[in-house]
C-alpha positions in Angstrom: 15.1 -18.9 48.3 13.7 -16.8 45.6 11.2 -19.0 43.3 11.9 -18.4 39.9 9.1 -19.0 37.3 9.5 -20.1 34.1 7.7 -18.8 31.1 7.5 -15.5 29.2 6.9 -12.2 30.5 3.7 -10.0 29.2 6.2 -7.5 28.0 8.0 -10.2 25.5 4.9 -12.2 24.2 3.5 -8.5 23.3 6.8 -7.8 20.9 6.7 -11.6 19.4 2.6 -10.6 18.7 3.7 -7.2 17.5 6.6 -8.9 15.1 4.1 -11.4 13.6 1.6 -8.6 12.6 4.7 -6.6 11.1 5.1 -9.8 8.9 1.4 -10.0 8.1 1.1 -6.6 7.1 3.8 -6.8 4.8 2.9 -10.6 3.4 -0.9 -10.0 2.7 -0.6 -7.6 -0.1 2.2 -9.7 -1.8 0.0 -12.7 -1.6 -3.1 -10.6 -3.2 -1.0 -9.0 -5.8 0.5 -12.4 -6.8 -3.3 -13.9 -6.9 -4.1 -11.3 -9.5 -1.6 -12.1 -11.7 -2.3 -15.7 -11.1 -5.8 -15.0 -12.7 -4.8 -12.7 -15.4 -2.6 -15.4 -16.5 -5.4 -18.2 -16.5 -7.6 -16.1 -17.8 -4.6 -15.3 -21.1 -4.6 -18.9 -21.2 -8.2 -19.5 -21.2 -8.5 -17.3 -24.4 -5.5 -18.8 -26.4 -7.6 -22.3 -25.4 -10.8 -20.4 -27.0 -8.6 -19.4 -29.9 -7.6 -23.2 -30.9 -10.8 -24.6 -29.9 -12.6 -21.8 -32.4 -10.1 -22.4 -35.1 -10.6 -26.3 -34.7 -14.3 -25.8 -35.0 -14.4 -23.7 -37.7 -11.9 -26.2 -39.9 -14.1 -28.9 -39.2 -17.9 -26.9 -39.6 -17.2 -24.5 -41.8 -18.1 -21.8 -39.6 -17.1 -20.2 -36.1 -19.6 -21.4 -33.1 -22.8 -19.2 -32.6 -22.0 -19.9 -28.7 -19.1 -21.1 -26.1 -21.8 -24.2 -25.4 -21.1 -25.6 -29.1 -17.3 -25.9 -28.1 -18.2 -27.7 -24.8 -17.9 -31.4 -24.0 -20.5 -34.3 -25.3 -21.9 -36.8 -23.1 -20.3 -40.4 -22.6 -20.5 -42.2 -25.5 -21.3 -39.6 -27.8 -19.9 -38.3 -30.8 -18.9 -34.7 -31.4 -21.2 -32.3 -33.2 -21.6 -28.9 -34.2 -23.6 -28.1 -31.3 -21.6 -29.8 -28.9 -18.1 -30.3 -30.1 -15.8 -31.5 -27.2 -13.3 -29.1 -28.0 -13.4 -27.1 -24.2 -13.2 -28.3 -20.8 -16.6 -28.5 -18.9 -15.8 -25.1 -16.8 -15.6 -22.8 -20.3 -17.4 -25.1 -22.4 -20.9 -24.9 -20.4 -21.5 -21.3 -21.0 -25.1 -20.4 -21.3 -26.1 -17.1 -23.1 -22.1 -16.8 -24.0 -20.7 -16.1 -20.3 -18.7 -18.3 -18.5 -16.4 -17.7 -15.4 -13.3 -19.3 -14.8 -10.3 -18.2 -12.1 -12.0 -14.5 -11.3 -12.9 -13.6 -14.5 -15.9 -13.6 -16.9 -15.6 -14.9 -20.1 -18.0 -13.3 -22.6 -18.6 -14.9 -26.4 -20.2 -13.2 -29.6 -20.7 -14.7 -33.0 -21.6 -12.5 -35.6 -24.2 -13.7 -38.4 -23.4 -15.9 -40.5 -20.8 -17.2 -37.9 -17.7 -15.3 -39.9 -16.2 -13.7 -36.9 -16.0 -13.8 -32.9 -14.9 -12.2 -30.1 -14.1 -12.9 -26.8 -13.7 -10.4 -23.8 -12.4 -11.4 -20.5 -12.8 -9.3 -17.2 -12.3 -9.8 -14.0 -15.5 -10.3 -11.8 -14.4 -8.4 -8.9 -12.2 -5.1 -10.4 -9.1 -4.6 -8.1 -9.5 -8.2 -6.1 -9.5 -10.8 -8.7 -7.9 -8.9 -11.8 -6.8 -5.1 -12.8 -6.6 -5.6 -16.8 -9.3 -6.2 -19.4 -8.7 -8.6 -22.1 -10.0 -9.3 -25.6 -9.7 -11.8 -28.7 -11.1 -12.5 -31.8 -10.9 -14.7 -34.8 -7.2 -12.8 -35.5 -5.9 -15.1 -32.4 -4.2 -11.8 -31.1 -5.1 -11.3 -27.3 -5.3 -7.5 -26.5 -5.4 -6.1 -22.8 -6.5 -2.6 -21.6 -6.3 -1.5 -17.7 -8.9 1.1 -18.0 -12.0 -0.6 -19.7 -13.6 -3.2 -21.5 -10.5 -4.6 -24.3 -11.4 -4.0 -27.7 -9.8 -4.5 -31.1 -8.1 -1.2 -30.9 -6.2 -2.0 -28.1 -2.7 -2.7 -27.3 -1.6 -6.8 -27.8 -0.2 -8.4 -25.4 
């Protein structure tokens, strides 16, 4: 009587591994593109939030904030002031030197004296990995984008 072994042969296992590798090779680039798109959408949403916070700050205190930190949270039990107005969350409102990062993008806030205008740039922290496009907004509230270089007021709006 012949002894029949149960299980898979080496060739069958190699074929299964090859199929899994082919599927992975197709899926990983799509995953990376989806992540870049999500990071870009998050940065645009953050810019909208910053615009709203700056306009609210301007209507309350009569000028745009000097730094993102002025829009940040206040301590527990404290009243909002012009130096910490509680209009942005801890991530966006805790910037030092006008720069903060979120979702693969670095946000740079500048305000011109006497705080009559402001600009915010959003640039990918790691080009072509966390984002492809660069974004810009100012007191007009229009969000602009540039795929090649840092966006400015002359670039096309979204």
